[in-house]
TIVO-2410 file (N, C-alpha, C; in nm, 3 decimals):
# residues 75
REC num residu      c1      c2      c3 atome chaine
REC   1      M  17.281  17.708   8.490     N      A
REC   1      M  17.193  17.595   8.474    CA      A
REC   1      M  17.273  17.464   8.470     C      A
REC   2      L  17.388  17.470   8.406     N      A
REC   2      L  17.471  17.348   8.399    CA      A
REC   2      L  17.523  17.308   8.536     C      A
REC   3      R  17.549  17.406   8.622     N      A
REC   3      R  17.594  17.372   8.758    CA      A
REC   3      R  17.486  17.298   8.834     C      A
REC   4      L  17.360  17.340   8.816     N      A
REC   4      L  17.248  17.273   8.881    CA      A
REC   4      L  17.233  17.129   8.831     C      A
REC   5      I  17.245  17.110   8.701     N      A
REC   5      I  17.236  16.976   8.644    CA      A
REC   5      I  17.350  16.889   8.694     C      A
REC   6      D  17.471  16.942   8.698     N      A
REC   6      D  17.586  16.867   8.750    CA      A
REC   6      D  17.566  16.831   8.898     C      A
REC   7      W  17.512  16.925   8.975     N      A
REC   7      W  17.487  16.900   9.117    CA      A
REC   7      W  17.385  16.789   9.136     C      A
REC   8      L  17.275  16.795   9.060     N      A
REC   8      L  17.171  16.691   9.070    CA      A
REC   8      L  17.222  16.556   9.021     C      A
REC   9      T  17.302  16.555   8.916     N      A
REC   9      T  17.357  16.430   8.865    CA      A
REC   9      T  17.449  16.366   8.968     C      A
REC  10      A  17.528  16.445   9.035     N      A
REC  10      A  17.617  16.392   9.139    CA      A
REC  10      A  17.537  16.331   9.253     C      A
REC  11      R  17.426  16.393   9.289     N      A
REC  11      R  17.341  16.337   9.396    CA      A
REC  11      R  17.272  16.210   9.350     C      A
REC  12      F  17.228  16.208   9.225     N      A
REC  12      F  17.156  16.092   9.172    CA      A
REC  12      F  17.247  15.969   9.164     C      A
REC  13      R  17.374  15.991   9.142     N      A
REC  13      R  17.469  15.878   9.136    CA      A
REC  13      R  17.480  15.806   9.270     C      A
REC  14      R  17.452  15.876   9.378     N      A
REC  14      R  17.462  15.817   9.512    CA      A
REC  14      R  17.330  15.756   9.559     C      A
REC  15      F  17.227  15.756   9.473     N      A
REC  15      F  17.098  15.700   9.510    CA      A
REC  15      F  17.106  15.548   9.524     C      A
REC  16      T  17.028  15.496   9.616     N      A
REC  16      T  17.014  15.351   9.630    CA      A
REC  16      T  16.891  15.308   9.551     C      A
REC  17      V  16.863  15.178   9.553     N      A
REC  17      V  16.745  15.126   9.485    CA      A
REC  17      V  16.618  15.187   9.545     C      A
REC  18      W  16.615  15.204   9.676     N      A
REC  18      W  16.498  15.261   9.742    CA      A
REC  18      W  16.480  15.408   9.707     C      A
REC  19      D  16.587  15.479   9.689     N      A
REC  19      D  16.577  15.620   9.649    CA      A
REC  19      D  16.520  15.631   9.508     C      A
REC  20      I  16.562  15.543   9.419     N      A
REC  20      I  16.510  15.544   9.283    CA      A
REC  20      I  16.363  15.506   9.283     C      A
REC  21      A  16.323  15.411   9.368     N      A
REC  21      A  16.182  15.375   9.380    CA      A
REC  21      A  16.100  15.494   9.430     C      A
REC  22      L  16.154  15.569   9.523     N      A
REC  22      L  16.087  15.689   9.573    CA      A
REC  22      L  16.074  15.793   9.462     C      A
REC  23      F  16.179  15.810   9.384     N      A
REC  23      F  16.178  15.903   9.272    CA      A
REC  23      F  16.071  15.863   9.170     C      A
REC  24      K  16.064  15.735   9.140     N      A
REC  24      K  15.965  15.688   9.043    CA      A
REC  24      K  15.822  15.701   9.098     C      A
REC  25      S  15.804  15.679   9.226     N      A
REC  25      S  15.670  15.695   9.282    CA      A
REC  25      S  15.628  15.841   9.282     C      A
REC  26      T  15.722  15.932   9.299     N      A
REC  26      T  15.691  16.075   9.289    CA      A
REC  26      T  15.647  16.109   9.147     C      A
REC  27      L  15.720  16.059   9.049     N      A
REC  27      L  15.682  16.085   8.910    CA      A
REC  27      L  15.548  16.021   8.876     C      A
REC  28      L  15.524  15.902   8.927     N      A
REC  28      L  15.398  15.833   8.901    CA      A
REC  28      L  15.281  15.910   8.960     C      A
REC  29      S  15.294  15.954   9.084     N      A
REC  29      S  15.185  16.028   9.147    CA      A
REC  29      S  15.161  16.161   9.077     C      A
REC  30      F  15.265  16.224   9.026     N      A
REC  30      F  15.247  16.347   8.950    CA      A
REC  30      F  15.172  16.320   8.820     C      A
REC  31      G  15.207  16.212   8.753     N      A
REC  31      G  15.137  16.175   8.630    CA      A
REC  31      G  14.991  16.143   8.655     C      A
REC  32      V  14.962  16.076   8.765     N      A
REC  32      V  14.823  16.047   8.800    CA      A
REC  32      V  14.748  16.176   8.829     C      A
REC  33      L  14.813  16.271   8.896     N      A
REC  33      L  14.749  16.401   8.922    CA      A
REC  33      L  14.713  16.473   8.793     C      A
REC  34      V  14.805  16.474   8.699     N      A
REC  34      V  14.778  16.539   8.571    CA      A
REC  34      V  14.663  16.469   8.500     C      A
REC  35      G  14.664  16.338   8.501     N      A
REC  35      G  14.556  16.263   8.438    CA      A
REC  35      G  14.422  16.283   8.506     C      A
REC  36      M  14.422  16.292   8.638     N      A
REC  36      M  14.296  16.313   8.710    CA      A
REC  36      M  14.238  16.451   8.685     C      A
REC  37      H  14.323  16.549   8.665     N      A
REC  37      H  14.273  16.683   8.636    CA      A
REC  37      H  14.222  16.694   8.492     C      A
REC  38      A  14.271  16.607   8.404     N      A
REC  38      A  14.228  16.610   8.265    CA      A
REC  38      A  14.093  16.542   8.246     C      A
REC  39      K  14.057  16.452   8.335     N      A
REC  39      K  13.932  16.377   8.322    CA      A
REC  39      K  13.841  16.412   8.440     C      A
REC  40      E  13.712  16.410   8.414     N      A
REC  40      E  13.616  16.448   8.518    CA      A
REC  40      E  13.597  16.339   8.624     C      A
REC  41      G  13.601  16.213   8.589     N      A
REC  41      G  13.576  16.105   8.684    CA      A
REC  41      G  13.692  16.084   8.780     C      A
REC  42      G  13.663  16.025   8.894     N      A
REC  42      G  13.768  15.991   8.989    CA      A
REC  42      G  13.814  16.104   9.077     C      A
REC  43      R  13.739  16.210   9.087     N      A
REC  43      R  13.780  16.327   9.165    CA      A
REC  43      R  13.780  16.299   9.316     C      A
REC  44      R  13.709  16.196   9.359     N      A
REC  44      R  13.704  16.171   9.503    CA      A
REC  44      R  13.837  16.120   9.558     C      A
REC  45      F  13.923  16.068   9.471     N      A
REC  45      F  14.055  16.021   9.514    CA      A
REC  45      F  14.162  16.127   9.501     C      A
REC  46      L  14.125  16.243   9.455     N      A
REC  46      L  14.221  16.351   9.432    CA      A
REC  46      L  14.298  16.390   9.557     C      A
REC  47      P  14.235  16.407   9.675     N      A
REC  47      P  14.313  16.441   9.794    CA      A
REC  47      P  14.414  16.332   9.832     C      A
REC  48      L  14.379  16.207   9.810     N      A
REC  48      L  14.470  16.097   9.840    CA      A
REC  48      L  14.593  16.100   9.748     C      A
REC  49      V  14.570  16.127   9.622     N      A
REC  49      V  14.681  16.134   9.527    CA      A
REC  49      V  14.768  16.256   9.555     C      A
REC  50      W  14.705  16.367   9.591     N      A
REC  50      W  14.782  16.487   9.629    CA      A
REC  50      W  14.869  16.457   9.750     C      A
REC  51      A  14.813  16.388   9.848     N      A
REC  51      A  14.889  16.355   9.968    CA      A
REC  51      A  15.007  16.263   9.933     C      A
REC  52      A  14.984  16.165   9.846     N      A
REC  52      A  15.091  16.075   9.805    CA      A
REC  52      A  15.201  16.152   9.733     C      A
REC  53      F  15.162  16.244   9.646     N      A
REC  53      F  15.261  16.323   9.573    CA      A
REC  53      F  15.342  16.411   9.667     C      A
REC  54      I  15.275  16.482   9.755     N      A
REC  54      I  15.345  16.575   9.845    CA      A
REC  54      I  15.438  16.500   9.939     C      A
REC  55      L  15.391  16.389   9.994     N      A
REC  55      L  15.476  16.312  10.086    CA      A
REC  55      L  15.598  16.252  10.016     C      A
REC  56      S  15.577  16.197   9.897     N      A
REC  56      S  15.690  16.139   9.826    CA      A
REC  56      S  15.787  16.247   9.779     C      A
REC  57      Y  15.736  16.363   9.740     N      A
REC  57      Y  15.822  16.473   9.699    CA      A
REC  57      Y  15.906  16.523   9.816     C      A
REC  58      L  15.842  16.539   9.931     N      A
REC  58      L  15.916  16.586  10.049    CA      A
REC  58      L  16.021  16.485  10.094     C      A
REC  59      A  15.988  16.357  10.087     N      A
REC  59      A  16.085  16.254  10.123    CA      A
REC  59      A  16.203  16.254  10.027     C      A
REC  60      L  16.174  16.271   9.899     N      A
REC  60      L  16.281  16.277   9.799    CA      A
REC  60      L  16.367  16.401   9.819     C      A
REC  61      F  16.304  16.514   9.845     N      A
REC  61      F  16.377  16.638   9.872    CA      A
REC  61      F  16.467  16.622   9.994     C      A
REC  62      F  16.413  16.563  10.101     N      A
REC  62      F  16.491  16.540  10.222    CA      A
REC  62      F  16.611  16.450  10.193     C      A
REC  63      R  16.591  16.348  10.112     N      A
REC  63      R  16.700  16.255  10.078    CA      A
REC  63      R  16.810  16.327   9.998     C      A
REC  64      I  16.771  16.412   9.904     N      A
REC  64      I  16.870  16.485   9.825    CA      A
REC  64      I  16.948  16.581   9.913     C      A
REC  65      V  16.879  16.649  10.003     N      A
REC  65      V  16.948  16.742  10.093    CA      A
REC  65      V  17.040  16.666  10.187     C      A
REC  66      T  16.997  16.550  10.234     N      A
REC  66      T  17.081  16.467  10.321    CA      A
REC  66      T  17.206  16.422  10.248     C      A
REC  67      L  17.190  16.382  10.121     N      A
REC  67      L  17.308  16.344  10.042    CA      A
REC  67      L  17.402  16.462  10.023     C      A
REC  68      A  17.345  16.581  10.006     N      A
REC  68      A  17.429  16.700   9.989    CA      A
REC  68      A  17.505  16.730  10.118     C      A
REC  69      S  17.441  16.714  10.233     N      A
REC  69      S  17.510  16.743  10.358    CA      A
REC  69      S  17.614  16.634  10.389     C      A
REC  70      D  17.588  16.508  10.348     N      A
REC  70      D  17.688  16.403  10.363    CA      A
REC  70      D  17.811  16.433  10.278     C      A
REC  71      K  17.789  16.485  10.159     N      A
REC  71      K  17.899  16.519  10.070    CA      A
REC  71      K  17.985  16.629  10.133     C      A
REC  72      L  17.922  16.725  10.199     N      A
REC  72      L  17.998  16.833  10.262    CA      A
REC  72      L  18.082  16.780  10.377     C      A
REC  73      T  18.032  16.684  10.452     N      A
REC  73      T  18.110  16.632  10.565    CA      A
REC  73      T  18.217  16.536  10.519     C      A
REC  74      D  18.199  16.474  10.399     N      A
REC  74      D  18.301  16.382  10.347    CA      A
REC  74      D  18.424  16.456  10.299     C      A
REC  75      D  18.406  16.579  10.251     N      A
REC  75      D  18.518  16.654  10.193    CA      A
REC  75      D  18.611  16.710  10.297     C      A
***
């Protein structure tokens, strides 16, 4: 588990401002999803929030994998 945390910390250190904004938008959309499932109102926007979460998560995942592959080519 510590190796995973060290690996993620090393990738996070190489993040730019835009990467951190993407990370925060992923967390925000996840929080909105949890809140929308807890309350009955606002269900019509649920597919939109799901789409925002999935797209931001995939973009963040792609960025982390890209940073990992850049690290391999730098060594």
